[in-house]
N, C-alpha and C positions, 0 to 999 in steps of 0.2 A: 352736708357732704360734698354737693356739687360746688358750693363757694370754697370750701377749703381747696378742692382739687384745682379750680380755677385759680385760686390766689397762688398755689404752688407752681402751676404753669407760668403764671405771670412772673413770678420771681425767678425761674429757670431763665424766661426770656430777657429778663433785666440783666442777669449775669453771664448770658451767652456771648455778647460782643467782648467783654474783658476775657472771658475764657478762651475765645477763639485768638486775641490778641496775645495772650500769655502763652498758649500753645505755640504760636508762629514765631514769636520773638524770643521765647525763653527755653521752652520744653523742646522743641525740634532743634535749635542750634546746640543745645547740651547733647542730645541724643547723638546728632551728627558728629560733633566733636569727640564725644566718646569713641565712636566707631573709627574716626579718622586717626585717632591715637594709637590704633593698632597696625596702621599701615605706613608704608614708605610711599608717598604720592608724588609722582612727576607732574608738575604744574603745566609743564608745556606739552607733553603728550596724553596727561590724564591717566597715565598708567599706574596701577596700585599693586603693591606687593606687600603681603601680609608679613609682619614682623614680630607680632604677638607684643610682649612686653619690653621689647629693645628700646623703644623710644622712652619708656619710664626709666629704664636703666640708665639711658644716657643722661637723664635729669641729675644723677647723682655723680656721674664723671666728667660732665662738661663744665670746666672751671667757669666760663662766663655765666652759665645758668645758675650754679651753686652761689657766685657772688651776687646774682640778682637776688636769689632767695634770702641772702644775708641782708643785702641792701633793703629789701622790702621789710623785713623784720624791724631794722633800724628806723626806716620811714614811719612804720606803724606805731612802734613803742614812743618814738619822740613825738609824733603828732599827737597821741593820744595824752601823754603826759603834760605836754603844754596845754592843750585845750582843756583838759580836765581842771588842771590847777588853775588857770586863768578863768575858765569858765565859772567855777565856783566863787572865786574871789570877787569878779565883776558882778554875778548875780546876788551875792551877799551885799555888795556896795549899792545896787540898784534897789534892793529890798530895803535898805535903810531908810528912815525918814529924812531924808536930805532935800534941800531945795533944788529944783531943776531937775529932778530923777525922772519925770515924764518925758522931758525933751531928751534926756541922756538915754532912756530906754528906746526911743525912736533912733536915735544917732547910732546906737550900738548895732543896729540891724544893717547899717549901710555896707559894710564889707560882705556880708552874706548876700545882698541884693545885687552886688556888682558881677557881670558876667566874667566867666572865667578868662575869655580871651581879653576883655579889657584890663582885667587886673595883670594878666600876663605881660601884656604890652607895657603896661604902666611901670612895673617893676623891673622889667627888662632894661627900660629908659633909666630908671632910678640907679640900679646897679651896674649901669655902664662903666668899664673901667676906665675910660677916657673922659666922657661928658657927664657921668652919672652925678646926681646931687648927693649921693650917699658919700663917695669918695671925697667930693668937694668939701661936705661939711666935717669928715673925721680929719681932714688935712688942715682945714681952716681952724679946728679947736686943738689941734696938735695931737691928736691920738696916734697918727700915723703919718710919716713924711711921704710914703710911697702909696700910689694908688692900689687898692685891693681888688684882686681879681674874683669878685663874688660868684659869678657864674662862669669864670674860665679857669679857676684854680680847682683841680679835682679833689682836694681837701676841703674846699669850702663850698662847692657848688650844692651838694646834697642838702647842706644845713641852710644854706640860703633859700633853697626851695622849701624846706620844711617851715622857716620863717614865714615865708608868703603864704603859704598853706593854713598856717595857724591864724594868721591875720585874717583871713578870709573865712575860715570855718568856725573859729572859736564862737562867734555870735550864735552858732546853733546850739551849743552847749550852754550858753547864757540863757537863751530863751526857754530851753527846756527845764533847767534848773530853777530859774526864776518862777516859772509857773507852778512848780512844786513848792517853792518857798512860801508862795502866797497862801497855800493851804495849811501851814504848821499851826497848830492850836496853840493861842496865845497861853492857855491855861498851863500847857506843858513847861514853856518857858518860865512862867511865873512861878510854878511849882520847884523848879528846880533852883530859881533864885532865893526862893523862901528856905530851900534847905543849904544855903550858903554857897551854891555853885557861881563861879565867876564866869566871864564871857566865854573863856575857853572851853570850860566845862559844859556850858550850854551848847557851843558849837559841837563839841565831840561827842555828847551824850543824847542831846535832842535833835539837833539841825542835820547832822550827818546821817543818823539812822532813819530820820524821815525823808530824806532826799536819796537815800542809796537805791532803792528800787528804780526810780527814774533815772538815776546816773548811770546804772548797770545798764538798762536798756538803751540809753543814749550813746554809752560806749560801744554796744553791740553794733548799732547802726554806724557810729563812726568807724569803727574797725572795718566793717564791710566796705563802706564808701572809700576810705583811705587806702585799703589794700587794692581797690580797683580804679584809684585815681589815674587818670591818664591825661586829660586835657591840660591842666595847670602845669604838671611837672614837664610835660613834653613841650608845651608852648615856651617855657621858661629856658630850658637847656637842651632840649631834643635828645635827652639820654646822656649827653656828654658833660664835661669833657672827658675823653678816655673811658666811656660807659661809667663815670661816676655817678650819674642820676638814672641808669638804667634799672628801674623795678621791674618786676614781673610783668605787668601790663605792657611796658614798653618792649621788653624782650620777646613777649609773644608777638607783638607787631613786627618786629624785627627779624623773627625766625620765619613768620607766615609770609611777609611781603617783600622782605629783603633777600632772605636766603632761600625762600620759596620751598621751605620745609614746614608744609603744612601738617604733617603727622607729629613731628617733635612739638611744633608749636600747640597742637591739640591737647598732647600729653601734658605740657607745663600748664596749660590752662585747666585742665581735669585735676591735675595735682593740687593747684592753687584753691580749686573749688572745694576739694576734699578738706584741706587745712582750714577753710574758711567754716565750713560745716562743723568740724571739730570744735573750733574756737567758739562757734554759736552755741554748741552743746555746753561748753563751759560756763559761757556767760548765763544761759538759762538755768544752770544748777546754782550759780552764784544769785540769780535773781529770785529763784523760790526761797533760798535761805534768807535773803533780805525782807522777803515778804512776810515769812513766818516770824523773823525777829521783830519786824515792825508791829506785828499783831501782839 
């Protein structure tokens, strides 16, 4: 009994530093933001006025905030769509018995290992409207006679940042899916081929159901991370031009530090967290269904 009790105490001691950090860096800020969201806070005088749900009501009426919600949905859906499609395609290619696949598996990790600030500065130079290599290339091959404002055009800026984000983070999907593909039982594929299935049938009825649980889990992580992306999108376009790349995290920064409206910024942060929690619940439901189907 003493051994069991001492082991339990040792286990608690091991998790105590993590618990303290989690409480200090995640739980406390969340609780404080929740409290702040019900107040109008004057950052200069530190005076607070209780406004109840007025800040949350403003989230539905402020055009800039509504647009940031819409923009964030586009940002999440576009990133996930591209990263899932290309992640699965590249993983299947790297799983095939081709020459040089070991080297290719190492090289595919390169974008994921590049720091966000380095990637942002590199692509800002690449997509520069005057001196960028991207405009030089499309003009040289005759696609366009005029330089394209990749990051200066309100119509293109968000899609350009999505492109860069997909370049950097698609390798995460590749790694996760490729690891799962390594465990596909050869007997299942062979049995499907014996039954007359072609390559597409094997992919649709064997490969996809096998990788689906891991794919859903990876999509859950990427949804959370993409929704909270700040560094790459801000370093590339700073939320502009004309707020074209202002997603919720950038809007929160602008409200809190630009407009000094901490209450409204906190309400926006809590609302975004609630939406992510609901999304996580949907992913969890889909994951359980895929696990049952896989059994």
